[in-house]
N, C-alpha and C positions, 0 to 999 in steps of 0.2 A: 744340883741347884737346890738350896733350900727351900722349901715352900713359905718360911715365915719371912723371904726377904720383900713379898712384895706388902709385906704391912710396915716394913719399913720405909717403901719408897714415897717420895712428896707427893703430892696432891694424886695418889693412886687409892683409888676405893676397892675393898674389897668386899665384895658381897657374898655372902652365904645363903644359897638358892637351895630348899629341902624341897625335894620331889614326894610327893605324898600320892596314896591312891589304891585301888582293891587290886588282887594280882590279877595279872596277865593283862591289863588294861594298855601296857606300853611305854610304861614309865624307864626302864633301864633302856629301850630302845630308842626313846628319845634323847636320854641323855649322852648314848653312844653318838648319835646322830650329830650330838652337841659340839661334844667334846672331842670326837675324832673324825669327825665329817665322814660318818660310815655311810656308804649309799649301798642298800642292799634289794634285790628283787622280792616281790612278795612272797614268790615260792621259799625263800629263804629266810623271811621274816615269819611264815609260817610253820616252814619245818624244823625250825630250830628256835632253841632258848636259850637268851642271855643270862646266867643267874645274878643276882643284885651284887653279889661280893665284888663280881666284875668291875662292875662301875666303882664301887669302893677303894679299890687297891690299885686303880690304874693311874691316881694322881702320885701314887708313891714310888712306880715303878716307870713312867712313859715320860721323857723329855717333851712329845709331840704334845702331848694332852695337855702338860702345866703350861705351854705356849700357847696355846688355842684358847687357854683361860682367859687370855689378856685381851682386852676390847676397848674400843672408845664408844661411847652412847651421850649424844647431844654436847660433844667435847669436852666429855668426862673421862679421864682411864680408868678403868677398872679390872678388876681381876677378879672372875666369876666363880666358885666354888660349888660344884653342884652334889649334892648329897640325895643320894639314892637311898630306899628306905623298903623295907619288907612290907607287904600287902596284907598280912595274917592281922583280922583285927584284934586280935588277942594280945600280938606285942606290944615291948613297949619301946618307945618311940622318944622320951623325952631326951635322950641323948642326943638326937637328930635336932629336936626344935630348939636345943639351948642356944643362945645368940645369933638366931637365923634372922636374916634381915628381909627373906622375901619365900613366900610358901606355895608351888606352884601343885594346885590339886587336879590330879587327872582320873580322868573317866574314858571308857571305852565309849564310843559312838556305835558299836554293835551290840551294847550288853547294857541294856535298860538298868537293871539292878544295878552297876555302877554308878551310874546316875543320882538311884534314889539313896545310895550309902552316902552320895555328898552331904545330903542335906540332914538324913539321919546320924552318920556316924564321923564322917572325915572333918566336916564345919566345926562341930561342937568340939570335938581333941585338939584342933588347931587353936580354937578359941580360948582352951582352957589353960594348954602349956604356951601360947605366945598370942594373948591378948591383942597386941596393938601390931602386930605382925602383917605388911599387907600382903591380899591371898590373890593368885590369879587363877582363875577356872581353864582347864583346857580338855577338848575332846580328841581326844586320841584316834588315830586307825580311821581317817577321813576316807582313805580310797575303798574302802568297803562298802562304802556309800553309793557307789556307781561300780563296783566289780560285779564281776559273775558268782553270785554265792554260791552255785552248782561248785562251780572248778576250786574256788576256795575251801570248802567244804571235804573237797577229794583232798586239798594239797595239806590241809591241817593234823595236825598229831591224830592219832588212832584216837586216843582217849579224850581229846577235845570237844568241846561239846558244837554241836551242831549250830551255824547261823541260819536264823530262819529271816525271811522280808519285812517280816513285823518287827526283828528286833532294832534294826536301822533306823537311830533318832534324827528325827528331823533338824536343821539347824534352830529353828526357833524353840524348841524346847530346851538347850543349850542356854539360850537368851533369857528364857523364863526364870529358869534357876540362878541365874547370875544376876539378874535385875531385884530377884527376890533376898537374894543375899547380900546385894550391894557391892557384887568384884568384877570387874574386866571379864570378858570370857572371849577366848582363842580356841581354835579347831587347826591338828596339824594331821599332817601325812609324811610319814620315814618315807614311803615307798614313791610318794610324787614330790619329796624335798620340800613340801610345803609348810609353811608355818612356824616352821624350827627357830628361824631367826627373828620372826614376830612377838612368838612367847618369848623367848628368853631378854629380845632388849626392853622388852615391856615390862618383865620382869625386874629387870634391872634398874627403869625407869621408878617405878612404884617403890624398890628399894631406895633410891637417891631420894624422893622426893619424901619419903619418910623421916630419912636420915637428915634432911636439909630442915624439916621442923625442929628436930632436937637439935642438931648443930648447926644455926643460924647463919654463923661466924664463917664460914666456908663459902666464899664468894664464887667459886668455881663451880657449885651446884645452882647459881640462879637460872642459868640457862636449861635446865633439865625440865622437860617436857611432860606433862602426865600419860599415862598407858595409852597408845594411840587406838585407831579404831581400824581392825583388819579386813582390808577388801576381801568380797567372797572368793571362794576357789571354782575356777572354771573348770571341769573335768576336759581329759583332753577327747579329743572327737573321735566315736567308734570307726575302726575299719569297715569298711563295705562288705558282706557276706562275697565269699569265694562260691562260684559255681561250680561243683564237682559234676565233672563226667565219669557216667558209670564204665566202668569196663565192658567192652561187646561180651553180650551172653552167650554162654555155653550153648553148644549143639544142643545135647538132652533128647538123642533123638532126632535132630531136625539139624538138615544141612547135605550139600551136595552127597555126599556117601549115603547118607538115610533116603534121599530122593532117589538113585540109581539102584540101591535094593527095594524099594518101595515104588514102582516107577507109576506116579501121578502125572497126570497132565501128560502124556508122551504123545510124540507126534511125529516120531520117526520108530521103526521096528525093521531090525536084520534078520533074515530069515534065511538058513543055513540049510545045507544040501541035504542034511537028515533030517530036517521037520523044525528043528528047534529055530525057539524065536528068542530074541534079546530087543527089549523095547528100550527107547534110550530118546534124548529131547535133542533137537538142534544145537538150538542156542549154546549149550553145553561143549557139546562138540565142534561146531563152527566155530567157538569162540578160542577154545584150545588146538585146536589143531588146522593147517592152512589145508590140509587134503581134505578136508571133510568140510569148510567150507566152499570149496571148489565144488566139490560134491551135490552139495544143497542148491547152491547158485546155478547150478546147472538148467538150461533150461529143456523142460520135459515135451517133447515133441509129441504129435498126435498119429505116432504111428503107434500099430496094434500088438499088444505083448501078451503073452498067455500070460497065468499066474505063476506058475513057476516055469519061465522059460529057460532055454538050453541056447547055446549060439546058432545052431542053425533053424529056431523058431523066429528070426529076427529076419525082416524082409525089407532093407532099407531102400531107397534110393540113392543116386548117385549124388544129389547135392548132400543130403544127410551122412552119407561115407564120408564125405569130403570134411565137413564139419566135423565128425567124429575123429578123422583123421588129424586134423587141425588140431584138436584138443589133446588127444594122444603124442603129437610132437610137440604142443606146448610143455604137455607136461617130461616130456624126455629132454627136452634142451634145457628149462629154466631149473636150477639150485632150490632143491625143495627146502634147504635150511632157510632161505631167505626171500619163501614166498610170499608175495604181499598184493594182497588185492582189493579192488576198491567195494564200498559196500552197498553202492549206488543198486537199486531194482530196475530189474529191466520191464519190459512192458508183459510177457507172457510169465514172469511170476508173479506179475500184479493180477493175472489173469487166475493163475492158480488160485492165488490168496481170495479173489472173490468168488471161484470155486468152492472152495473149502467152507465159506461161511454160507452158502448157497446149501450146503451137503450138514449144517448143522441138523440136531436131534432136537426135536419138540421140546418145549419149557414145559407141557403138562406130562405128568406122570401116569395118564391112562395109556396101556400097552394098546389097544386099538387103534388111538388116535396116533400113537407112534407107529403104527403098522400100516396106516392110509396114508401117513406124511411122507414114509420110505417110499412108498409105492410111487407117488405123485413125484417123489426126487427122479426116482429111477424112471419113470416118464421120460421128465425134462432130461435125463441123460441122454436118454435112447434116441432123441431129436438131435441133442450136440452132434459135431462133426467129430470124429475121430471114436466115439464111444460105443463099443458093443460088447454089452454086457455076457453074452453069450461066447462071444471068441475071444475077449480081452478087453484090458481097460490101457488107460492114459499112460505113458513108460518111456523108457529111454533106454536104449543098449549101452552099456559100458563094458563091453567086454573088450575092446579095444583102449577103453579110457585111461584105465590101472588095473593094477595086481590085485585080486582078491574080488573084485567085485564083476556080477554078472549084468544087470538090471536095476533101475528104478522107475519105481511106477506109485500112480496114487490109488487107494484101495480104500475099503471100507473093514475095518479090522476093529473087533471087539476089544473096550479099554480093558488091560490087565486090572485095574482099579475098582472102577465102575462098572463093570462090564455092560457096557453100551458101546453101540459102533459109533464109530467114528472114524472121517477120512483122515488117513495115516499117508505118511510116505512110506513105502515097502522097497525095502534095497534087500535083494537076494546075493547071495554072495556064493563064489565056488569052493571046491571042496578044500582048497589050501586054508580056509577059517575054520579056526575048530571053537568051540563054544567055550573053555576054560581060558586059554591065553586072550580069546576076544574081549572076556568080560573084565580081564584085567587091564587090557588097554584102555578099555571106556570107564573103566574107573578111576585111572591115573587121570583119562583127561576130565573128569570131572572134581576130583580132588587135589590134583597136584602129588600125589605120594605114592610110592610102591611100598608094598608088602617086601621085606627084603629077606623075610623065613619062607617065603615059597619056594618048592620043590622044581617048579617050572619056569625057573628064570630064563633058560634057553630057548624054549618054547613060546615066551613072553618078547624076547628079542628079537627073536625072527617074526612076529607076530608086529611088533612095534616096525621091522625094516618095510614088511607090506606096506604097512597102511601108512607109511612115512610118516610116524610120529617118533622125531630122531629123538628128542630130549630124553624118553624113555629108555631108549635103546642105550643112552648114553649114561643114564642112570645106573641100568641094569649090567653096564660094561665096566662101571665104577665098583658096583657092588662085588662082580665076581674077579677083580682085581685087589679089591681089597681096601678100596679110595673113596671109601662112602661118604668121607668128609666133604666131598668135592659137590656131592649132591644138594647140598642147601645154598649155593648160588645157583643152580639147575632152578631148582623148585621156587627161589625168589624169582629169578627171570620169568619163570612161567606164567606167574600171578600178576606179576605187572603187565606182560603183553596180554594175558587173558582180559584182567581191568580195562584196559585201553580199547581193545574190540568191545568189550562190552558197553563202556559208555558209546562207542561208534554205534552198535546194534541199538543204542535206546535213542542217540539222536536222529536216525534214519528210519526206524523202525522197522529194522531187517529180522525175520523170523520171529515176528510178533503174532502173539495168538491169543490176544483179549484186547480190548479198545474202552479206557475208562471214557465216558461221556461227564465233561465238567462244563462248569456256567458259560465259557468263554471258548468250547471246541471239543477237541477228542484228543487224547493223549493214547499212544499205543503202548501196548508192556507184552512182557512174557511171565506165563504164569509160573514155569520152573523155577527161576528167579525169585519171585516173588514167595513162591511157596517155603523157600528154605531160607528165607530172613525172618518173617513175619507169621505168626500164629494168627493173625487175624484172617490173614490170607488163606491159610492152611483150613480153617473152618470153612471160608466162604466157597472156596475152588473145590474142598473135599466132599464137604456133607451134602444134603439135600437139597439145598438152597440152590433156585434159578437161575443165578449166577455161575454155577457150575457147569450149568449145560449150554450156556449162552457164549456169545465173543463182544458183547457190549453189557459192560456193565455201569451203571450211573452212580455218579459220585456229585449228588449235590451242594454247593455252599462252598466250592473250592475252584481254583483257577488252574490252567494249565501250569504256570510258573511252579506254583506251590507243589502241584502233585509230582512234578518234572524233578524236584527238589527231593521228594521223598521217595521217586523211584530210583533216584541216582543215589541216596543211602544205603537203601534195600539191596543194591546190586553192586556196589564197591565199599560200602561201609564209612562214606566221608561225606560230608554234608559244605557243597560246595553255592554258597547263596548266589543267585543272580542279583543284578541293580534294580530288580522289579518285583521282588521276590518280600512278599509283606510278611513280615515275621508272626504277627497274630494269626494270620491265615493258616500260616503253618504250623504253628503251636495247638491251633483248635483241632485240625486234621493228624499233627502225632498223638492229640490225647484220642483220638477216635480210634488210631488205629492200633495205640497200646503201644507203645514205641518210647519207653523210657529213656533209654540214651539220646535218641532222636531229640527228644524233647529236651533233654538236658543241652545238647548244642545247639537247637532253636534258642533256648533262654541265653547262651552264650551269646547267640548272634545277637538277640533283642540288645542285650545291656551293651555291646561294644559300637552298636549304632547309637545309642541313647548317649554312651559317652564320647563318643563321636562328636557329636553334635555340642554335647555340652561344652566340649574343648573349645570349638568354632564359636562361641558365643550364641548357639542358638537355647532360647526359650525350652525346656524339655519339663516343666512342671504338669503344663495338660498331659502331655503323653504321658508321663509316668503314670500319672491318675487312671488314665483309661488302659492302659499296662497293667497296673494292680487290679481294677476290677475283672480284665478278663484274664487274667493269669488266676485270681482265685476263684474263680467260677470254671475253669480247664483244669484245676489241678496241677498247674505249674508252680510248686511250692517256692522252688530256688528263686525264680524270677520275681514271685511277690513278696519275697523277703528282702530282696534288694530294693525294691521299689518301697516297700516299707521302710528300709532304713534312709534311702534317700528323702521320703517324704518327714522319717523325724529329724534328719540332721537340717532341714531346710525347711522346718515346719512353721516359721513365721511367715516366711516368702509366702509358703504353699497356701495358705491362710489367706492372707491377705488378698491374694490374685484370684481364690477360687474358694469362697467362703461357704456356698450351697454345697458343692463336692464334697470339703469336710466335715460339713453338718452332716451330711446323707450318710457318709461314712464311718463315722463317730457318731451316732443318734442318742438323741437324749433319753430319759425313761421313760416318756409316753412309747407306747405300743399297740396296734403297730403302724408305722409310718405309711400309711394308704397312700398319700400322695405320689409316694416314688413306685409305685406299683402299674404299668398300664398292660398287664396282660390279662384281664379279665376274661375277655371275649375268648382267647385260644382255650383259658381251660375250662368255660363253660360247654364249648363246641367237644373238648373231650371228656366231659362230664358226661353228653347226650349219648357219645357213643358208649362210654362205658354202661349207660344205661340200658340201651339195646340190646348189648352183648349178656348182661347178668339180670335182665327182668326175669327170664325164666327162672334164674339160681335164688332168687330174691323171694317171690313169692309163687313157688310151681304149683301149689292147690289152685289157686283161683285161677293161674294161666290154664291151668287145664279144664277148668270147669266153664271158663268162657269159652273153650274152645268145644267143647261136647254143646254147649248150649248154640253158638253158630252152627255147628255141624246138623243139629236137629233140627235147625230153625226155630227153637223158641226163643224167644225174648220174654225173660222174666224181669220184673222191676226189679226185685232184691239183686237180680245179678247184673242187672244195668247202672243199678246204685254202686254196688260193689266195683264193675268195671270203673265206673266215674270215680270214684276214692280211690281206687287201684291208679288211674290216671293223674287224679292229683298228687298222690303221694309220691308218683313217680316223678313229676314234678317238681314237687318239694324236695326230693332225695336227689333231682339235679341241682337243683338251687344249693341244696346242702353240701353237694360233693364241689360243686364249684368252690362253695366259701371254704372248703376245707382246704381244696387243692391251692387257693389261693392263701390261704393261712398257711401254709406250708412253704411256698414261694417267700412270704412276709417274714415267717419265722426263719427261714434260712438265711434271709439276707439280715434279717436284724441280728443274728448272731453273728456273723460274719461283723457288721456292724460294730458290736459290741466287742469282739477279739480286737478290731483295729482299736477300737478307744481305749481298751486295756493296754494294747501295745503302745500306741501315741503316749501314755500318760507314763508307760515306763519307760520308753526308751528314748522318747524325744530329745535334742539338742539346741541348745540348752535345757539341762532337765528344770523343772518347775522351782523343786526348791531352790535353785541359782536364782532366777530370777526373784523369787521372794525374797532371798538375801541380799540381792544387789538392790533391790527398792527398800530394803531397810538401811541398807550400808548408805545409800545417797541420802535418804532422809536424816538419819543419822549425825552423816557428815554436815548437810545444811545446819542443822540443829548447832552442832559445836564452833563451827563459823559465827553462826549469829552470838554465840556464847563469849567467842573470842574478841569479836567487835566491841562487845558491849564491856568486857575487859579492859581492853584497848582504850576507849572511849574514858571508862573511869580512871585508869594508870593516869591518862594525858592530864584529866582536870587535878589528881593529886599531886601530881609532878609541878604544876605551874602555881599552885595555890597561894606560895609564898612572895609570889613576885608580883610589883604591880604594874599596868598597864605603864608604857611609854609616856605616853602622853599626859597621864596624872605625874610622873614622876618631875616631866619638866615643868610642870604649871608649881610644882610643889618648890623645885629649884630655884 
């Protein structure tokens, strides 16, 4: 189809539109978006470049481009011819300007120099070559005004200039330049497909109005309007930030395997016939093997047993023998692989637990105090029935209970790590048990893994058969039969079964060796499970802190439900929040315990609660403000980012409901905001304590002289005055320290408030520039409507000026 056919069609106006501007401002992309309806992503726009020659040649080769050039504007059929030009200032563009109907002058909203060149270079050039041609000023790349500039700079071509936040031009800058030049102004974005039709339709209107002035006989141009106002572009609502939960931390020398190698906080020791000792933890063995669970839940009777007993050393009553036969009969009849037993604690086990509490080592580090308290304990035990320190200890005969076991008793044993004596369960084994295979079986019960490269796999299988660890026996058989791939399912079932038993132990407090005192009660726990999952617990129970030698640890500022959720996470790696769990309280505790993964899970739980309430129609603005303050104070950055996003996207409504909170969160320039800080007394008390501790270090010479004067009985006036001056200086120093500490709190709160204010200004939605542009658009729209009303009134008067009123005409007739 010939291009010139449009010139011959009746009532079809052909418009030549020339697009000019600096290089890389978006001229060619704007032409492609209009001519080809090309929709590209921001990455495609930034990473690729379309040469100017492409747009020039498209009208010659593409039928679709020619068809899209036809349009109807204000009931006038037009054929739009778009002319692309080079952005180099030294190029000769007089051929492009020739016979042009309208010129679209482009600049980039992310390049202030391109707007500066509009006034200094492009506008004079256009007026020189085509002085009567209408001009449309267009700001391109509007999407960069609200885009992430860091991501944009990474996606741009390697040699492209980086875009700074200060380079982004606000809408009022373009309006000022357009008002100064007396031309209409529009903004476009090829990424958002905004303003493209507005620009070219209004360019067509400007061209048709100019043509109507020259060709006044064309009646179909009478309905053409002048260029319309452009409504401001509302950027899309930013998506909420995603809460990222980190992967479980690596062991790094911590875990069940490391705990077995370094037996910290052990409560059971296995003594072999050759005198070797193997230390372990009840909770790991009992939750991994039903045989050991039955062993540790056996009632320890009050019979006397020697320290290293033999079968002939036990003298049991007929009732005890019948009980032992009953236990052994049960073990023979029931199936070991399906052994299940309730975790209820009977009265005798509770008495044993109380006895262990009474046998704790003193909290003091003095050896003489420990010795005195040990003597008191032994005297108390001598008075208790069944205790005879010279002949034996409280124990249980296990010869008829199971293979490999001889006896079990309570005894004071030196801890292998802390080297302090503590009450442990001592299990004596017979000659069938060897130290190497026993350690391998116990290590499997800790980790659930088997070292397939060991040379003593047959001995391990035999030991697993004796101790009724049937999973391990099956794994060894699979390795020997070269079917190791089947061990994955066994290991998976092992961990699932142990996790369920650990949850039951947590809920019922079985085998607990520490009790946490919280605000609303107490929570039993297990030190071995805690120190394998939390560095904070390792430092508390392993070091020289008093908590490592006591069974009660105080945790103020938390509740049972909150601590229970933390313990469940440390035991199983999962967070199952209860209905009465306070997310903020849990967040504070996770920050205290330095658990980043649990903190992320808690943040996700808090966000889910807020979203659930929001969907149900509950007003969550106040709760989000509270969460933001607590999250920023307790290092919950992801929750703080989510709260900031919610406030930014609902900024106007939140400010209307909570003006004071928002003013405190985004303070003015005056500093410090003392009315918002209410903790002067606490800091003053802490400052007084600092004075008492550091007075000797602050003025050692004066303190020494005062002590010498008091010791010799001399009271010199100069020393009294110096003492008074010292007291006065100390009091002044107290006030100064309190003021400084208070200033630190105020400054930290002020810095957080300043950061919040900057965040609100940058990310609030709708943005400030949109609100200003909307206000300007509404005012301009009202002014134009007022002008059109005046023009209509004048047009109506001129229309009826040649007609006489009906009454006068009848009178004349």
